[in-house]
C-alpha positions in Angstrom: -15.2 -12.7 -51.2 -17.0 -15.2 -49.0 -17.8 -14.5 -45.3 -19.0 -17.4 -43.2 -21.3 -16.7 -40.2 -23.0 -18.9 -37.7 -26.9 -18.9 -37.9 -29.4 -20.2 -35.4 -32.7 -21.4 -37.1 -35.6 -22.5 -34.9 -37.0 -26.0 -35.0 -39.5 -25.2 -37.8 -36.9 -23.6 -40.0 -34.5 -26.4 -39.4 -37.0 -29.0 -40.4 -37.9 -27.0 -43.5 -34.2 -26.7 -44.5 -33.7 -30.5 -44.1 -36.8 -31.1 -46.2 -35.6 -28.7 -48.9 -32.2 -30.4 -49.0 -33.8 -33.8 -49.5 -36.0 -32.5 -52.3 -32.9 -31.0 -54.0 -31.2 -34.3 -53.6 -34.0 -36.1 -55.3 -34.0 -33.6 -58.2 -30.2 -34.0 -58.5 -30.5 -37.8 -58.6 -33.4 -37.7 -61.2 -31.3 -35.5 -63.5 -28.3 -37.8 -63.1 -30.5 -40.8 -63.9 -31.6 -39.1 -67.2 -27.9 -38.5 -68.1 -26.9 -42.1 -67.3 -29.8 -43.5 -69.3 -28.9 -41.4 -72.3 -25.2 -42.5 -72.1 -26.2 -46.2 -71.6 -28.5 -46.1 -74.6 -25.5 -45.4 -76.8 -23.3 -48.2 -75.4 -25.1 -51.1 -77.2 -23.5 -52.5 -80.3 -25.2 -51.9 -83.6 -25.5 -55.6 -84.5 -26.6 -57.2 -81.2 -28.5 -56.5 -78.0 -27.3 -56.8 -74.4 -28.3 -59.9 -72.5 -28.8 -58.1 -69.2 -30.8 -55.0 -70.2 -31.5 -52.8 -73.1 -32.0 -49.1 -73.2 -34.7 -48.3 -75.8 -34.3 -44.7 -76.7 -34.5 -42.9 -80.0 -31.2 -42.4 -81.8 -32.0 -38.8 -82.5 -33.0 -38.2 -78.8 -31.1 -35.1 -77.6 -28.8 -35.1 -74.6 -30.6 -34.0 -71.4 -28.7 -30.7 -71.1 -28.9 -28.2 -68.3 -31.3 -26.0 -70.3 -33.7 -28.9 -71.0 -33.8 -30.1 -67.4 -34.3 -26.6 -66.1 -37.2 -26.0 -68.6 -38.7 -29.3 -67.4 -39.0 -28.2 -63.8 -42.3 -26.3 -64.1 -44.0 -29.4 -65.6 -42.4 -31.6 -63.0 -43.9 -29.5 -60.2 -47.4 -30.3 -61.5 -46.7 -34.0 -61.3 -44.7 -33.9 -58.1 -46.1 -31.1 -55.8 -43.3 -31.7 -53.4 -41.0 -29.8 -55.7 -43.0 -26.7 -55.4 -42.2 -26.4 -51.7 -38.6 -25.4 -52.5 -37.9 -21.9 -53.8 -37.6 -22.1 -57.6 -34.1 -20.7 -57.8 -32.8 -23.0 -55.1 -34.1 -26.0 -57.0 -32.6 -24.7 -60.2 -29.2 -24.5 -58.4 -29.3 -28.2 -57.7 -29.6 -29.0 -61.4 -26.8 -26.5 -62.2 -24.6 -28.2 -59.6 -25.2 -31.5 -61.4 -24.1 -30.1 -64.7 -21.1 -28.5 -63.1 -20.0 -31.9 -62.0 -20.8 -33.3 -65.5 -18.6 -30.6 -67.1 -15.8 -31.4 -64.6 -16.0 -35.0 -65.8 -16.1 -34.1 -69.5 -13.5 -31.3 -69.6 -11.3 -31.5 -66.5 -11.2 -35.3 -66.0 -12.9 -35.7 -62.7 -14.9 -38.8 -61.8 -18.4 -39.5 -63.1 -21.1 -37.8 -61.0 -22.5 -40.1 -58.3 -25.9 -40.4 -56.8 -26.3 -38.8 -53.5 -27.6 -40.9 -50.6 -30.0 -39.7 -47.9 -28.3 -37.0 -45.9 -25.5 -36.3 -48.3 -26.9 -33.1 -49.7 -25.6 -30.6 -47.1 -26.1 -27.1 -48.6 -28.7 -24.8 -50.3 -27.8 -21.9 -52.5 -29.9 -18.7 -52.7 -28.4 -17.1 -55.8 -30.2 -13.7 -55.9 -31.4 -11.0 -53.6 -33.2 -7.7 -54.3 -31.8 -6.1 -51.2 -29.3 -6.9 -48.4 -30.7 -10.0 -46.6 -28.8 -9.1 -43.4 -31.3 -7.1 -41.3 -29.8 -4.7 -38.7 -30.7 -4.5 -35.1 -34.2 -3.2 -34.4 -34.4 -1.8 -30.8 -38.1 -0.9 -31.1 -39.1 -4.6 -31.7 -36.3 -6.0 -29.6 -34.8 -7.9 -32.6 -31.1 -8.4 -33.2 -29.2 -9.2 -36.3 -31.1 -11.6 -38.7 -30.7 -12.9 -42.2 -33.9 -12.9 -44.3 -34.3 -15.9 -46.7 -37.3 -16.7 -49.0 -40.0 -18.9 -47.4 -38.0 -19.0 -44.2 -38.3 -15.6 -42.7 -35.7 -14.1 -40.3 -33.0 -16.3 -38.9 -30.7 -15.1 -36.2 -27.1 -14.6 -37.3 -23.9 -14.1 -35.4 -22.3 -11.3 -37.5 -18.9 -11.5 -35.8 -17.4 -9.1 -38.5 -19.4 -6.5 -40.4 -19.8 -6.6 -44.1 -17.4 -3.9 -45.5 -19.0 -0.7 -46.9 -19.3 -0.6 -50.7 -19.8 -4.4 -50.9 -23.1 -5.9 -52.2 -24.5 -9.3 -51.1 -24.7 -11.5 -54.3 -25.7 -14.9 -53.0 -26.0 -16.9 -49.7 -25.3 -20.6 -49.2 -26.8 -22.3 -46.2 -24.5 -25.1 -45.0 -25.1 -27.8 -42.4 -21.9 -29.2 -40.8 -22.1 -31.6 -37.8 -25.6 -30.3 -37.0 -24.3 -26.7 -37.0 -25.8 -24.2 -39.4 -23.7 -21.7 -41.3 -24.4 -19.0 -43.9 -21.7 -18.4 -46.5 -22.4 -14.8 -47.8 -20.8 -14.0 -51.1 -20.0 -10.2 -51.3 -18.8 -8.3 -54.3 -17.5 -4.8 -55.0 -17.0 -3.5 -58.5 -13.4 -2.4 -58.2 -10.3 -3.5 -60.0 -7.6 -4.8 -57.7 -4.2 -5.1 -59.4 -2.1 -8.2 -58.9 0.6 -7.7 -56.2 4.0 -6.9 -57.7 7.3 -8.3 -56.4 9.1 -6.0 -54.0 10.7 -5.8 -50.6 12.0 -8.7 -48.4 11.6 -12.2 -49.8 10.8 -15.3 -47.7 11.1 -19.0 -48.7 8.9 -21.4 -46.9 9.7 -25.1 -46.6 6.9 -27.4 -45.1 7.5 -30.8 -43.6 6.2 -33.3 -41.1 8.8 -32.9 -38.3 8.6 -29.1 -38.6 5.4 -27.7 -40.0 7.3 -24.9 -41.7 10.8 -23.4 -41.8 11.5 -20.0 -43.4 14.6 -18.7 -45.0 14.9 -16.2 -42.1 15.4 -19.1 -39.6 11.9 -19.2 -38.2 10.8 -22.7 -37.3 7.2 -23.7 -36.4 6.5 -27.0 -34.8 3.8 -29.2 -36.3 0.7 -29.2 -34.0 -0.7 -32.6 -35.2 -4.3 -31.8 -34.7 -5.7 -35.3 -35.5 -3.1 -37.1 -33.3 -4.1 -35.0 -30.2 -7.8 -35.8 -30.6 -7.3 -39.3 -31.9 -7.9 -41.2 -28.6 -11.2 -39.4 -28.0 -12.3 -39.9 -31.6 -11.4 -43.6 -31.4 -13.6 -44.0 -28.4 -16.6 -42.2 -30.0 -16.3 -44.2 -33.2 -16.2 -47.5 -31.2 -19.4 -46.5 -29.5 -21.0 -45.5 -32.9 -20.2 -48.9 -34.3 -22.2 -50.6 -31.6 -25.4 -48.6 -32.2 -28.2 -49.8 -34.5 -28.1 -47.9 -37.7 -30.8 -45.2 -38.4 -31.8 -45.3 -34.7 -32.0 -42.2 -32.6 -29.0 -43.2 -30.5 -27.1 -43.8 -33.7 -27.9 -40.3 -34.9 -26.9 -38.8 -31.6 -23.6 -40.6 -31.6 -22.9 -39.8 -35.2 -23.3 -36.1 -34.5 -20.7 -36.4 -31.6 -18.2 -38.0 -34.0 -18.9 -35.3 -36.6 -18.4 -32.6 -34.0 -14.9 -33.9 -33.3 -14.0 -33.9 -37.0 -15.5 -30.4 -37.3 -13.4 -29.2 -34.3 -10.2 -30.6 -35.9 -11.0 -29.0 -39.2 -11.7 -25.6 -37.6 -8.6 -25.7 -35.4 -6.4 -26.6 -38.4 -7.8 -23.9 -40.6 -7.4 -21.3 -37.8 -3.7 -22.3 -37.4 -3.2 -22.0 -41.1 -4.6 -18.5 -41.3 -2.5 -17.4 -38.3 0.7 -18.7 -39.9 -0.2 -17.1 -43.2 -0.6 -13.7 -41.6 2.7 -14.2 -39.7 4.5 -14.9 -43.0 2.9 -11.7 -44.5 4.1 -9.7 -41.4 7.6 -11.0 -41.8 8.1 -10.3 -45.5 6.8 -8.8 -48.7 7.3 -11.8 -51.0 6.4 -15.4 -50.1 7.6 -18.4 -52.1 6.5 -22.0 -51.6 7.2 -25.3 -53.4 5.0 -26.4 -56.3 4.1 -29.9 -55.0 1.1 -32.2 -55.7 0.2 -33.0 -52.1 -2.6 -35.3 -53.2 0.0 -37.7 -54.6 2.1 -37.4 -51.4 -1.0 -38.2 -49.3 -1.2 -41.6 -50.9 2.2 -42.6 -49.7 3.3 -44.3 -46.4 2.9 -41.1 -44.4 -0.4 -40.1 -46.0 -2.2 -39.9 -42.6 0.3 -37.4 -41.3 0.3 -35.4 -44.6 -3.5 -35.1 -44.4 -3.4 -34.1 -40.8 -1.0 -31.2 -41.6 -3.1 -30.0 -44.5 -0.2 -28.6 -46.6 -2.4 -28.0 -49.7 -5.0 -26.0 -47.7 -2.2 -24.0 -46.1 -0.7 -23.1 -49.5 -4.1 -22.0 -50.7 -4.8 -20.0 -47.6 -1.3 -18.3 -47.8 -2.0 -17.4 -51.4 -5.3 -15.9 -50.5 -3.9 -13.9 -47.5 -1.0 -12.6 -49.6 -3.5 -11.4 -52.2 -5.7 -9.7 -49.6 -2.7 -7.9 -48.0 -0.9 -6.9 -51.2 2.0 -9.3 -50.8 3.5 -11.2 -53.7 3.1 -15.0 -53.7 5.0 -17.4 -56.0 5.5 -21.1 -56.5 8.9 -22.6 -57.5 10.2 -25.9 -58.7 10.5 -28.3 -55.7 13.0 -30.7 -57.2 16.2 -31.0 -55.2 15.5 -28.2 -52.7 16.9 -30.2 -49.8 20.0 -31.4 -51.8 21.3 -28.0 -52.8 23.4 -25.5 -50.9 21.8 -22.0 -50.7 25.2 -20.3 -50.6 27.2 -21.7 -53.4 24.6 -23.8 -55.2 26.6 -27.1 -54.9 24.8 -30.4 -54.6 24.9 -31.8 -51.0 23.3 -35.2 -50.9 21.7 -36.3 -47.7 19.0 -38.7 -46.6 16.0 -37.9 -44.3 17.9 -38.9 -41.2 20.4 -36.0 -41.6 18.7 -32.9 -40.2 21.7 -30.5 -40.6 23.0 -29.0 -43.8 26.7 -28.8 -44.0 28.3 -27.9 -47.4 31.9 -29.2 -47.8 32.4 -26.8 -50.7 31.8 -23.5 -48.9 31.5 -24.6 -45.3 27.9 -23.3 -44.8 26.2 -24.9 -41.8 22.6 -24.5 -40.8 19.4 -26.5 -40.2 18.3 -28.7 -43.1 14.8 -27.2 -43.4 16.0 -23.7 -43.1 18.5 -24.3 -45.9 15.6 -25.7 -48.0 13.7 -22.5 -47.3 16.7 -20.4 -48.5 16.9 -22.5 -51.7 13.2 -21.9 -52.3 13.8 -18.1 -51.7 16.7 -18.1 -54.2 14.7 -19.9 -56.8 11.8 -17.5 -56.3 14.1 -14.5 -56.9 15.4 -16.1 -60.1 11.8 -16.7 -61.1 10.7 -13.1 -60.9 13.9 -11.6 -62.4 13.4 -10.1 -65.8 15.2 -11.3 -69.0 17.4 -8.2 -69.1 18.1 -8.1 -65.3 18.8 -11.6 -64.2 20.8 -10.6 -61.2 19.4 -11.4 -57.7 19.9 -7.8 -56.6 17.1 -6.6 -58.8 14.6 -8.8 -56.9 15.8 -7.4 -53.6 15.5 -3.8 -55.0 18.7 -2.7 -53.2 19.3 1.1 -53.6 15.6 2.0 -54.2 13.9 4.4 -51.8 11.6 3.0 -49.1 12.7 -0.6 -49.5 14.2 -2.4 -46.6 17.6 -4.0 -47.3 17.6 -7.8 -46.6 20.1 -9.1 -44.0 20.3 -12.5 -45.7 23.6 -14.1 -46.5 22.6 -14.4 -50.1 21.9 -10.7 -50.6 22.7 -8.9 -53.9 24.6 -11.6 -55.6 24.7 -11.8 -59.4 25.2 -15.0 -61.3 28.8 -15.4 -62.5 29.5 -11.9 -61.4 28.0 -10.3 -64.5 24.6 -9.6 -66.1 23.6 -10.2 -69.6 24.0 -6.6 -70.5 27.6 -6.5 -69.4 28.3 -9.7 -71.3 27.3 -7.9 -74.5 
């Protein structure tokens, strides 16, 4: 798990951190330049040369792999003494970060790694510690909680929640966001945690722009619209930033003000997502959501509103909270959830202007988003049903001890009134 804490380095430590980030950025760009030169040297045709430029490299020259670039760091420190100012493991992590991006380009299909401009390298990773770097309070010397980092010393830290007993600190990442410093502490405990099993009361969650979410139990949460609330102030600060001379001191001050607004919006949105995820876990034992690609939806006409709501982040946070609290989380097919009746399964076509679901087949009447949540719940129950027990009642676990019976209208209904065993 990762715990994020606020740290407060002094001026000397802060300048040293900025210097280390710039050195890691230079090492990252140098390694990327070697990779690009090796790739460009193999683009030339065998029977002619390029008119613009020509990369003269040996045909048997090996690819500048991660191991080769890491082994070249000790020799590079002799030529460039600036590299020796950074802890060796931190500098190595910058090269490893480059090759993780290269592997993502080669295997997963991400974009080609890009050069990082001045100020774009925002974090440093300390991958190994002999002992716990978080130092406790020392009443004799009058020192509070600190985190000890190599070549930096003790940095005050706001340990707003203690590290659980039995966990060991594996690595620490120092992050700079909007001129605010954070420490991401990665903790680990050598225990096996089983995957949550489906049991208890199910909840289907439908997300949207008019209502942030609507559950199958009838709970509706209004969308807060974080960016829209702060947009007028953000627009004013961005207009002032555009009038400043770039790279001047006033430009940097104004840039930090704009970054603080974005940081506030991000923190507020994430806090809202965590609270809603915990509320869903409090209401039920199984949470089902739609399997949608929100990146594609963010490129549509309402992309700004989709990014403001952060549905992808909310789904990831809900999955994480369910895993932490032992609740089952599942994703279902999203096709036609708003065009299906949760009671009888009939198709009820309606456009976006119709906000009430009314089935002419069975007469079921409810809110459109609540009906979609109930359809998602029903599909989730069918998803977790076993091959030999396809009835919905098995997912609800009716009749078992210590299991709360659901009060839903779709409770304990089998498909076509019989299971596969009875059909045999």
